[in-house]
C-alpha positions as CSV (number, residue, x, y, z in Angstrom):
1,M,10.6,25.0,13.4
2,Q,8.9,26.9,10.7
3,S,7.3,30.3,11.0
4,K,3.5,30.1,11.2
5,D,3.3,33.3,9.2
6,E,5.3,31.8,6.4
7,V,3.0,28.7,6.3
8,F,-0.2,30.9,6.4
9,L,1.1,33.1,3.6
10,L,2.0,30.0,1.6
11,C,-1.6,28.7,2.2
12,D,-3.0,32.0,1.0
13,T,-1.0,31.9,-2.2
14,I,-2.1,28.3,-2.9
15,R,-5.8,29.3,-2.2
16,E,-5.5,32.2,-4.6
17,V,-3.9,30.1,-7.3
18,S,-6.5,27.3,-6.8
19,F,-9.4,29.8,-7.1
20,A,-7.9,31.1,-10.4
21,I,-7.5,27.6,-11.7
22,H,-11.1,26.6,-10.7
23,H,-12.4,29.8,-12.3
24,Y,-10.6,29.0,-15.5
25,L,-11.1,25.2,-15.8
26,H,-14.3,24.9,-13.7
27,H,-15.1,21.4,-12.4
28,G,-15.3,18.2,-14.4
29,H,-11.7,17.4,-15.2
30,L,-9.6,14.6,-13.8
31,E,-7.6,15.2,-10.6
32,K,-4.3,15.0,-12.5
33,V,-5.3,18.0,-14.7
34,Y,-5.8,20.2,-11.6
35,E,-2.6,18.8,-10.1
36,N,-0.6,19.7,-13.1
37,A,-2.2,23.2,-13.3
38,L,-1.5,23.9,-9.7
39,V,2.1,22.7,-10.0
40,H,2.6,24.8,-13.1
41,R,1.2,28.0,-11.7
42,L,3.0,27.6,-8.3
43,R,6.3,27.0,-10.0
44,K,5.8,30.1,-12.2
45,Q,5.6,32.0,-8.9
46,G,9.0,30.6,-7.9
47,L,7.7,28.1,-5.3
48,K,9.4,24.7,-4.8
49,V,6.7,22.0,-5.5
50,I,7.3,18.3,-5.6
51,Q,4.6,16.2,-7.2
52,Q,3.8,12.7,-6.0
53,Q,6.1,12.8,-3.0
54,P,6.7,9.4,-1.4
55,V,6.4,9.3,2.4
56,S,7.2,6.2,4.5
57,V,5.2,5.1,7.5
58,Y,7.0,3.6,10.4
59,D,5.9,1.7,13.5
60,E,6.9,3.1,16.9
61,D,10.0,0.8,16.9
62,G,11.1,2.0,13.5
63,T,9.8,-0.9,11.4
64,L,8.7,0.2,8.0
65,L,5.0,-0.4,7.7
66,G,4.4,1.0,4.2
67,S,4.3,4.2,2.3
68,F,2.0,6.6,0.6
69,V,2.3,9.3,-2.1
70,A,1.3,12.9,-1.3
71,D,0.0,14.8,-4.3
72,L,2.1,17.9,-3.6
73,F,4.8,18.9,-1.2
74,V,5.3,22.6,-1.3
75,E,8.3,24.6,0.0
76,D,9.3,21.6,2.2
77,K,6.6,22.5,4.7
78,L,3.1,21.9,3.4
79,I,1.4,18.8,2.1
80,V,-1.4,19.4,-0.4
81,E,-3.9,16.7,-1.2
82,L,-6.1,17.2,-4.2
83,K,-9.5,15.8,-5.1
84,A,-11.8,16.0,-8.0
85,C,-15.1,14.7,-6.6
86,A,-18.6,16.0,-6.0
87,T,-17.9,16.8,-2.3
88,L,-15.3,16.3,0.3
89,R,-15.9,13.4,2.6
90,P,-14.6,12.6,6.1
91,E,-12.3,9.9,4.7
92,H,-10.5,12.6,2.6
93,K,-9.7,14.6,5.8
94,A,-8.6,11.4,7.6
95,Q,-6.3,10.6,4.6
96,I,-4.4,13.9,4.8
97,N,-4.3,13.8,8.6
98,G,-2.6,10.4,8.3
99,Y,-0.2,11.8,5.8
100,L,0.6,14.7,8.2
101,R,1.2,12.3,11.2
102,A,3.3,9.9,9.1
103,S,5.5,12.6,7.5
104,R,5.7,14.7,10.7
105,I,4.7,17.7,8.7
106,E,2.4,20.1,10.7
107,H,0.4,21.8,7.9
108,G,-1.7,20.5,5.1
109,L,-4.3,21.7,2.6
110,L,-7.1,19.5,1.2
111,I,-8.5,21.0,-2.1
112,N,-11.4,19.7,-4.1
113,F,-11.7,21.0,-7.6
114,G,-14.5,18.6,-8.6
115,A,-17.4,20.5,-7.1
116,P,-19.1,23.6,-8.7
117,K,-17.8,25.6,-5.7
118,L,-14.1,25.1,-4.9
119,E,-13.5,23.5,-1.5
120,I,-10.4,24.1,0.5
121,K,-9.7,22.9,4.1
122,K,-6.6,23.8,6.1
123,L,-5.4,21.1,8.4
124,F,-2.9,21.1,11.3
125,Q,-1.3,18.2,13.0
126,S,0.7,19.0,16.2
127,I,4.0,17.2,16.0
128,K,5.1,15.9,19.4
129,P,8.8,15.3,20.0
């Protein structure tokens, strides 16, 4: 079990770095540009960041149903999904919630660099044993 304080401090760091990136690059770039910028700056701070982390999805009996790729997996405890669109939509939140359930990771961030004002949503998925 991870400390909630650790996760919240990690989220704060990612928010601060995201704001700095958005202030520098503004909106209008491809999602991959923001992804690379965020990875670069987080790694410069000494954080473990995995880009394009594959996650398998299983049925209740253990049958592999498919997989997805999370944009970023930070410090082995936080999934970060990035967007570069005009505004976040309900399906974006549903997407990261699905990632959290499938990976059994409790915490996620949804970040949209594509709007004039940076959008960041913190998500939590309770993991039942």
